[in-house]
Each structure stands twice: as structure tokens, then as C-alpha cells.
FIKE-144014 format. One record per residue (C-alpha): z, y, x; residue in three letters; residue number from 0. Coordinates in Angstrom, 2 decimals, decimal comma. Layout:
N
<rec z="Z" y="Y" x="X" aa="ala" i="NUM"/>
...
//
This chain:
89
<rec z="41,30" y="108,74" x="-41,55" aa="unk" i="0"/>
<rec z="38,54" y="106,05" x="-40,92" aa="unk" i="1"/>
<rec z="34,83" y="107,10" x="-41,41" aa="unk" i="2"/>
<rec z="31,52" y="106,00" x="-40,23" aa="unk" i="3"/>
<rec z="29,37" y="108,39" x="-37,92" aa="unk" i="4"/>
<rec z="25,70" y="108,10" x="-37,07" aa="unk" i="5"/>
<rec z="24,34" y="109,12" x="-33,78" aa="unk" i="6"/>
<rec z="20,83" y="110,84" x="-34,07" aa="unk" i="7"/>
<rec z="17,97" y="109,98" x="-31,51" aa="unk" i="8"/>
<rec z="19,08" y="112,99" x="-29,73" aa="unk" i="9"/>
<rec z="22,67" y="111,89" x="-29,48" aa="unk" i="10"/>
<rec z="24,03" y="114,23" x="-32,11" aa="unk" i="11"/>
<rec z="27,13" y="113,14" x="-34,00" aa="unk" i="12"/>
<rec z="28,16" y="114,89" x="-37,35" aa="unk" i="13"/>
<rec z="31,71" y="114,83" x="-38,05" aa="unk" i="14"/>
<rec z="32,39" y="114,96" x="-41,92" aa="unk" i="15"/>
<rec z="33,90" y="118,04" x="-43,33" aa="unk" i="16"/>
<rec z="37,05" y="116,26" x="-44,64" aa="unk" i="17"/>
<rec z="37,87" y="114,99" x="-41,03" aa="unk" i="18"/>
<rec z="37,10" y="118,59" x="-39,55" aa="unk" i="19"/>
<rec z="39,55" y="120,09" x="-42,06" aa="unk" i="20"/>
<rec z="42,05" y="117,35" x="-41,29" aa="unk" i="21"/>
<rec z="41,77" y="117,89" x="-37,63" aa="unk" i="22"/>
<rec z="41,39" y="121,69" x="-37,63" aa="unk" i="23"/>
<rec z="37,97" y="121,39" x="-35,99" aa="unk" i="24"/>
<rec z="35,80" y="124,62" x="-36,58" aa="unk" i="25"/>
<rec z="32,14" y="125,53" x="-35,90" aa="unk" i="26"/>
<rec z="31,71" y="126,03" x="-32,11" aa="unk" i="27"/>
<rec z="34,97" y="124,29" x="-31,21" aa="unk" i="28"/>
<rec z="34,48" y="122,34" x="-28,00" aa="unk" i="29"/>
<rec z="35,55" y="118,53" x="-27,72" aa="unk" i="30"/>
<rec z="35,90" y="116,33" x="-24,85" aa="unk" i="31"/>
<rec z="34,40" y="113,04" x="-25,20" aa="unk" i="32"/>
<rec z="36,06" y="110,22" x="-23,11" aa="unk" i="33"/>
<rec z="35,22" y="106,59" x="-22,78" aa="unk" i="34"/>
<rec z="38,31" y="104,50" x="-22,94" aa="unk" i="35"/>
<rec z="39,25" y="100,73" x="-23,13" aa="unk" i="36"/>
<rec z="39,66" y="101,08" x="-26,99" aa="unk" i="37"/>
<rec z="36,44" y="103,09" x="-27,41" aa="unk" i="38"/>
<rec z="35,43" y="106,72" x="-27,76" aa="unk" i="39"/>
<rec z="38,13" y="109,33" x="-27,67" aa="unk" i="40"/>
<rec z="37,30" y="112,81" x="-28,79" aa="unk" i="41"/>
<rec z="40,08" y="115,73" x="-28,15" aa="unk" i="42"/>
<rec z="39,86" y="119,43" x="-28,21" aa="unk" i="43"/>
<rec z="38,80" y="121,16" x="-24,98" aa="unk" i="44"/>
<rec z="40,75" y="124,22" x="-23,89" aa="unk" i="45"/>
<rec z="38,34" y="127,05" x="-22,76" aa="unk" i="46"/>
<rec z="39,33" y="130,12" x="-21,10" aa="unk" i="47"/>
<rec z="37,19" y="133,21" x="-20,88" aa="unk" i="48"/>
<rec z="35,76" y="134,20" x="-17,51" aa="unk" i="49"/>
<rec z="35,88" y="137,88" x="-16,55" aa="unk" i="50"/>
<rec z="33,07" y="139,15" x="-14,22" aa="unk" i="51"/>
<rec z="33,90" y="142,36" x="-12,77" aa="unk" i="52"/>
<rec z="31,40" y="145,11" x="-11,52" aa="unk" i="53"/>
<rec z="31,72" y="146,53" x="-7,88" aa="unk" i="54"/>
<rec z="33,20" y="149,87" x="-9,57" aa="unk" i="55"/>
<rec z="35,95" y="147,73" x="-11,33" aa="unk" i="56"/>
<rec z="36,75" y="145,80" x="-8,10" aa="unk" i="57"/>
<rec z="37,01" y="149,17" x="-6,43" aa="unk" i="58"/>
<rec z="39,49" y="150,38" x="-9,12" aa="unk" i="59"/>
<rec z="41,56" y="147,07" x="-8,49" aa="unk" i="60"/>
<rec z="41,52" y="147,65" x="-4,60" aa="unk" i="61"/>
<rec z="42,56" y="151,46" x="-5,08" aa="unk" i="62"/>
<rec z="45,52" y="150,33" x="-7,08" aa="unk" i="63"/>
<rec z="46,74" y="147,78" x="-4,81" aa="unk" i="64"/>
<rec z="46,47" y="150,31" x="-1,93" aa="unk" i="65"/>
<rec z="48,62" y="152,83" x="-4,26" aa="unk" i="66"/>
<rec z="51,26" y="149,91" x="-4,76" aa="unk" i="67"/>
<rec z="51,24" y="149,04" x="-1,16" aa="unk" i="68"/>
<rec z="51,86" y="152,71" x="-0,22" aa="unk" i="69"/>
<rec z="54,63" y="153,11" x="-2,90" aa="unk" i="70"/>
<rec z="56,43" y="150,01" x="-1,55" aa="unk" i="71"/>
<rec z="55,98" y="151,14" x="2,06" aa="unk" i="72"/>
<rec z="57,75" y="154,39" x="1,16" aa="unk" i="73"/>
<rec z="60,52" y="152,88" x="-0,85" aa="unk" i="74"/>
<rec z="61,32" y="150,31" x="1,94" aa="unk" i="75"/>
<rec z="64,72" y="151,32" x="3,40" aa="unk" i="76"/>
<rec z="64,38" y="152,13" x="7,24" aa="unk" i="77"/>
<rec z="66,15" y="149,57" x="9,49" aa="unk" i="78"/>
<rec z="69,49" y="150,80" x="10,53" aa="unk" i="79"/>
<rec z="70,59" y="149,77" x="13,98" aa="unk" i="80"/>
<rec z="74,10" y="148,54" x="14,05" aa="unk" i="81"/>
<rec z="76,38" y="150,36" x="16,35" aa="unk" i="82"/>
<rec z="77,25" y="148,30" x="19,56" aa="unk" i="83"/>
<rec z="80,02" y="145,98" x="19,35" aa="unk" i="84"/>
<rec z="83,24" y="146,79" x="21,25" aa="unk" i="85"/>
<rec z="84,65" y="143,84" x="23,07" aa="unk" i="86"/>
<rec z="88,21" y="143,07" x="22,10" aa="unk" i="87"/>
<rec z="89,98" y="142,89" x="25,48" aa="unk" i="88"/>
//
């Protein structure tokens, strides 16, 4: 689909509803704008949520990691010493 867009004095571009529907673009979606040799390329941006942890939550993670380390320490088989080899003389 070809369409003409207008850039406002603030740099805002409005994508027509028909084009948004065709491309599956919804309100609040983010796009990446890239200048190419052929012109302007708009493509969907992938955004990932960022988790920010409190000190208490970090302490919970540390405790769980310590428990897991202790579990594996107990489960690790003790090294067995091989009996001395006898010479075959």
C-alpha cells in the first residue's frame, strides 16, 4: 500500500488506520526509523520489560543461591582414592 504522509512542525507522522491495520501496528507500539539508500525504513521495535529489584528481593535471590550451592555440595560424591596399582612382575 502506498500513501502520502505529512510531517508536522514537531516531527510527528500519522500513519493512516488502513496502513496500521494492514501492518498490525497498534497504539503505543514502538517503531525503529532507519535511513537507508532507498529512503526511510520503519520497522517494529522489540521491547523487553526491565525488572528492578528491591534489596529484600535481591537478598531472597542470594539466599536461594546459597541453598542451592549447599544442596550441590552435599550431593557431590566424595572422591574415592584408587587402590595402589600392583606391579606385574
